[in-house]
C-alpha positions in Angstrom: -57.2 294.2 114.9 -57.6 293.8 118.7 -56.5 290.1 118.4 -53.2 291.3 117.0 -52.5 294.4 118.9 -53.4 293.3 122.5 -50.8 290.6 123.1 -48.2 292.7 121.3 -49.2 295.7 123.5 -48.7 293.7 126.6 -45.2 292.6 125.5 -44.2 296.1 124.5 -45.4 297.5 127.9 -43.3 294.9 129.8 -40.3 295.5 127.5 -40.5 299.2 127.9 -40.9 299.4 131.7 -38.7 296.4 132.5 -39.8 293.3 134.3 -39.5 294.9 137.8 -41.1 298.2 136.9 -44.2 297.2 134.8 -47.4 298.9 136.1 -49.2 295.7 137.2 -52.9 295.9 137.9 -53.5 296.5 141.6 -55.0 294.1 144.1 -58.6 294.6 145.3 -60.5 293.7 148.5 -58.0 293.5 151.4 -59.3 291.2 154.1 -56.8 291.5 156.9 -53.3 292.5 157.9 -51.1 289.8 159.4 -48.2 290.6 161.7 -45.0 288.7 160.6 -41.9 288.4 162.9 -38.7 287.3 161.2 -35.4 287.4 163.0 -36.8 289.8 165.5 -38.1 292.2 162.8 -41.8 292.9 162.6 -43.5 293.4 159.3 -47.0 293.5 158.1 -48.5 291.4 155.3 -51.8 292.4 153.7 -54.0 289.4 152.9 -56.3 290.0 149.9 -59.6 288.3 149.1 -59.2 284.9 147.3 -62.1 283.6 145.2 -63.4 280.4 146.8 -64.0 277.3 144.7 -67.4 276.5 143.2 -69.0 274.0 140.9 -71.2 274.9 137.9 -72.3 273.3 134.6 -71.1 274.8 131.4 -72.8 275.0 127.9 -71.3 271.6 127.1 -73.1 270.0 130.0 -69.8 269.5 131.9 -69.4 270.0 135.6 -66.6 272.5 136.1 -64.8 274.1 139.1 -61.8 276.3 139.7 -59.7 273.1 139.8 -60.4 272.9 136.0 -58.8 276.4 135.5 -55.6 276.2 137.5 -52.8 278.4 136.1 -55.3 280.5 134.1 -56.3 284.1 134.3 -60.0 284.5 134.7 -62.4 287.1 133.2 -65.8 286.9 134.8 -69.2 288.5 134.0 -72.9 287.9 134.8 -75.6 287.7 132.1 -78.8 285.8 131.0 -79.7 284.5 127.6 -83.1 286.3 127.3 -81.6 289.7 128.3 -82.7 292.3 125.7 -80.5 295.2 127.0 -76.9 295.1 128.1 -76.1 291.4 127.7 -75.8 291.2 123.9 -73.3 294.1 123.9 -71.4 292.6 126.9 -71.2 289.3 125.1 -70.0 290.8 121.8 -67.3 292.7 123.6 -66.1 289.6 125.4 -66.0 287.8 122.1 -63.5 290.5 121.0 -61.4 289.7 124.0 -61.6 286.0 123.4 -60.5 286.5 119.8 -57.4 288.2 121.0 -56.3 285.0 122.8 -57.6 282.3 120.4 -54.1 280.9 119.9 -53.4 280.6 123.6 -56.4 279.0 125.2 -54.3 277.9 128.1 -53.8 281.5 129.3 -57.3 282.9 129.6 -60.6 281.5 130.7 -63.8 283.6 130.4 -66.6 282.7 132.7 -70.1 284.0 132.1 -72.5 283.1 135.0 -76.2 283.1 134.2 -78.2 285.1 136.7 -81.4 283.3 135.4 -80.1 279.7 135.9 -83.6 278.2 136.2 -84.5 279.1 132.7 -80.9 279.1 131.3 -80.6 275.4 130.8 -77.6 273.7 129.2 -79.5 273.6 125.9 -80.2 277.4 126.1 -76.6 278.1 126.9 -75.4 276.0 124.1 -77.7 277.8 121.6 -76.7 281.2 122.9 -73.0 280.2 122.6 -73.7 279.1 119.0 -75.5 282.3 118.2 -72.7 284.5 119.6 -69.8 282.3 118.3 -68.5 281.5 121.7 -65.6 279.2 121.6 -65.8 276.7 124.5 -62.0 276.1 124.5 -61.6 279.1 126.8 -65.1 280.6 127.4 -67.8 278.8 129.5 -71.3 279.9 129.9 -72.3 278.7 133.4 -75.5 277.6 135.1 -76.2 276.1 138.5 -77.9 276.8 141.8 -79.2 280.4 141.8 -78.4 281.0 145.5 -74.8 279.9 144.8 -74.4 282.1 141.8 -75.8 285.1 143.6 -73.6 284.5 146.6 -70.6 284.4 144.2 -71.7 287.7 142.6 -72.1 289.5 145.9 -69.6 288.1 148.2 -66.8 286.7 146.0 -66.7 288.9 142.9 -68.3 291.9 144.6 -70.3 293.1 141.5 -73.4 294.0 143.4 -73.8 296.2 146.5 -77.4 295.1 147.1 -78.1 292.2 149.3 -80.6 289.4 148.6 -81.4 285.8 149.3 -81.1 284.4 145.8 -84.8 283.7 145.8 -87.4 283.9 143.0 -87.7 287.7 143.4 -84.0 288.4 143.7 -82.1 289.7 140.7 -78.6 290.8 139.9 -77.9 292.7 136.6 -74.6 294.3 136.0 -72.3 295.4 133.2 -69.2 294.8 135.3 -66.4 292.5 134.2 -63.9 291.2 136.8 -60.3 290.2 136.2 -58.9 287.4 138.4 -55.2 286.5 138.5 -53.8 282.9 138.6 -53.8 283.0 142.4 -57.5 283.9 142.5 -57.1 287.5 143.6 -59.3 290.3 142.1 -57.1 292.5 139.9 -59.6 294.8 138.1 -63.1 295.9 137.3 -64.2 297.0 133.8 -67.3 298.4 132.1 -68.3 295.6 129.7 -70.2 298.1 127.5 -67.2 300.4 127.0 -64.9 299.3 124.1 -62.1 301.3 125.7 -62.4 299.4 128.9 -62.4 296.2 127.0 -59.1 297.2 125.4 -57.8 298.1 128.9 -58.9 294.7 130.2 -57.2 292.9 127.3 -53.9 294.7 127.9 -54.2 294.0 131.7 -54.5 290.3 130.9 -51.3 290.4 128.9 -49.5 292.3 131.6 -50.5 289.8 134.3 -49.3 287.0 132.2 -46.0 288.5 130.9 -44.9 290.7 133.8 -43.0 289.5 136.8 -45.2 290.0 139.9 -43.9 292.5 142.3 -44.4 292.1 146.1 -48.0 292.7 147.0 -48.6 296.2 148.3 -48.9 296.9 152.0 -52.3 297.9 153.4 -51.0 301.5 153.9 -50.1 301.7 150.2 -53.4 300.2 149.3 -55.3 302.9 151.2 -53.0 305.6 149.7 -53.7 304.4 146.2 -57.4 304.0 146.9 -57.9 307.6 148.1 -55.6 309.1 145.5 -57.5 307.3 142.8 -54.4 305.5 141.5 
């Protein structure tokens, strides 16, 4: 049912509000405010965090990077194949999201980074993908250098507030899912164990794809929204 309703819901939302009034998911993680002078008029432009490029290996044994995903909306989570607690539910919920976009694999790319990359070899990721019916057309299970993955988790996707060195005793375990737009800006965080949040995520993917982007909010508006909870 989710596969049918979600894309339709996105269309109806856009149609109802109008292309210029659709409630588009907000931007996260402002990094600086640039001063812009145009024809003697001074304005301020908020620069939001942009996910840096990386290279990982997927469950097919392919080397992939952000260059392989240009023009796609990204949904990102962190897991490991031997996880007995949150990961099975997280993966099953993401499979529901994937099923909502099976007919449009050029729109969405799901990326699941292993936080146990030493043990999560390509063979293990391939088996896990088979067991959970992961379609590699638009969902990659990724392994690579642990320090690189942990740096991405902490300093690019911001899913962990604890610091660490990515060493043998370092560990990141989170139920957070991150929504990244086509320009590599963070547009949402979701509880991957909550089915209602998964539906909200699916709708937000549709909105980002179908709605006309409004001008990015100013830093002042960002702070107002942050403290008002909107």
